[in-house]
PALO-385308 format. One record per residue (C-alpha): residue number from 0; residue in one letter; x, y, z. Coordinates in steps of 0.2 Angstrom, whole numbers, plus 5000, padded with zeros to 4 digits. Layout:
BEGIN
DRENMAR num residu   px   py   pz
DRENMAR NUM      A    X    Y    Z
...
//
This chain:
BEGIN
DRENMAR num residu   px   py   pz
DRENMAR   0      M 5066 4766 4859
DRENMAR   1      H 5054 4780 4863
DRENMAR   2      Y 5054 4789 4880
DRENMAR   3      K 5041 4800 4887
DRENMAR   4      L 5048 4813 4898
DRENMAR   5      A 5041 4824 4912
DRENMAR   6      L 5049 4840 4919
DRENMAR   7      I 5045 4844 4937
DRENMAR   8      G 5051 4862 4938
DRENMAR   9      F 5053 4872 4922
DRENMAR  10      G 5066 4885 4927
DRENMAR  11      N 5082 4889 4918
DRENMAR  12      V 5090 4872 4920
DRENMAR  13      A 5075 4862 4914
DRENMAR  14      R 5072 4874 4900
DRENMAR  15      S 5090 4872 4895
DRENMAR  16      L 5089 4853 4895
DRENMAR  17      A 5073 4854 4884
DRENMAR  18      R 5082 4865 4872
DRENMAR  19      L 5097 4853 4872
DRENMAR  20      L 5087 4838 4869
DRENMAR  21      I 5077 4847 4855
DRENMAR  22      R 5094 4851 4846
DRENMAR  23      K 5101 4834 4848
DRENMAR  24      Q 5085 4824 4844
DRENMAR  25      D 5091 4820 4826
DRENMAR  26      L 5107 4814 4833
DRENMAR  27      L 5099 4803 4846
DRENMAR  28      K 5088 4795 4833
DRENMAR  29      S 5101 4792 4820
DRENMAR  30      Q 5115 4786 4832
DRENMAR  31      H 5106 4777 4846
DRENMAR  32      D 5088 4775 4839
DRENMAR  33      V 5081 4785 4854
DRENMAR  34      T 5066 4796 4852
DRENMAR  35      F 5057 4806 4865
DRENMAR  36      S 5042 4817 4869
DRENMAR  37      F 5038 4828 4883
DRENMAR  38      T 5022 4822 4891
DRENMAR  39      G 5021 4832 4907
DRENMAR  40      I 5027 4849 4914
DRENMAR  41      A 5025 4856 4931
DRENMAR  42      T 5030 4874 4935
DRENMAR  43      G 5029 4884 4951
DRENMAR  44      S 5022 4900 4943
DRENMAR  45      H 5016 4895 4925
DRENMAR  46      G 5004 4881 4928
DRENMAR  47      F 5004 4863 4924
DRENMAR  48      A 5002 4853 4907
DRENMAR  49      V 5000 4835 4903
DRENMAR  50      N 4997 4826 4887
DRENMAR  51      P 5003 4807 4886
DRENMAR  52      D 5003 4809 4867
DRENMAR  53      G 5016 4823 4868
DRENMAR  54      L 5016 4842 4872
DRENMAR  55      D 5022 4855 4861
DRENMAR  56      I 5038 4859 4870
DRENMAR  57      Q 5043 4874 4859
DRENMAR  58      K 5026 4882 4863
DRENMAR  59      A 5029 4878 4882
DRENMAR  60      L 5046 4887 4881
DRENMAR  61      D 5039 4902 4872
DRENMAR  62      L 5024 4903 4884
DRENMAR  63      V 5035 4902 4900
DRENMAR  64      E 5048 4914 4893
DRENMAR  65      G 5034 4926 4889
DRENMAR  66      G 5027 4925 4907
DRENMAR  67      Q 5011 4915 4902
DRENMAR  68      S 5004 4899 4908
DRENMAR  69      I 5007 4883 4900
DRENMAR  70      S 4990 4875 4905
DRENMAR  71      S 4982 4878 4888
DRENMAR  72      L 4994 4865 4881
DRENMAR  73      S 4986 4851 4893
DRENMAR  74      S 4974 4838 4887
DRENMAR  75      T 4970 4834 4905
DRENMAR  76      D 4965 4846 4919
DRENMAR  77      V 4980 4845 4932
DRENMAR  78      K 4982 4856 4947
DRENMAR  79      D 4999 4850 4955
DRENMAR  80      S 5015 4841 4952
DRENMAR  81      L 5009 4825 4958
DRENMAR  82      A 4994 4825 4945
DRENMAR  83      V 5007 4829 4932
DRENMAR  84      I 5017 4813 4937
DRENMAR  85      N 5002 4802 4938
DRENMAR  86      N 4994 4807 4922
DRENMAR  87      S 5010 4810 4910
DRENMAR  88      Q 5013 4791 4908
DRENMAR  89      A 5032 4797 4908
DRENMAR  90      N 5046 4784 4908
DRENMAR  91      V 5058 4797 4914
DRENMAR  92      M 5056 4812 4926
DRENMAR  93      F 5067 4826 4928
DRENMAR  94      E 5066 4837 4944
DRENMAR  95      E 5073 4854 4944
DRENMAR  96      F 5077 4858 4962
DRENMAR  97      S 5080 4875 4968
DRENMAR  98      G 5085 4877 4986
//
């Protein structure tokens, strides 16, 4: 089964989750027949990105950790988290709460 994932918040916790999933993707495929793609990311300070066909998550990590915007990765012009949710076609959404 293929899952489309959206990350609402892309701080330390969400980036660690993305890295973990990348590291475990072969294991998830071979042992559980699970594949995934990241189709939406919303950040408070690095912009928003959506692509229902899948975002380059490693590029998103590199951009954010370099202090740059991820908006260039988007196939659709999105301006807020709700637009990311509505346009990502995600099956699963992770929200990083900082409070």
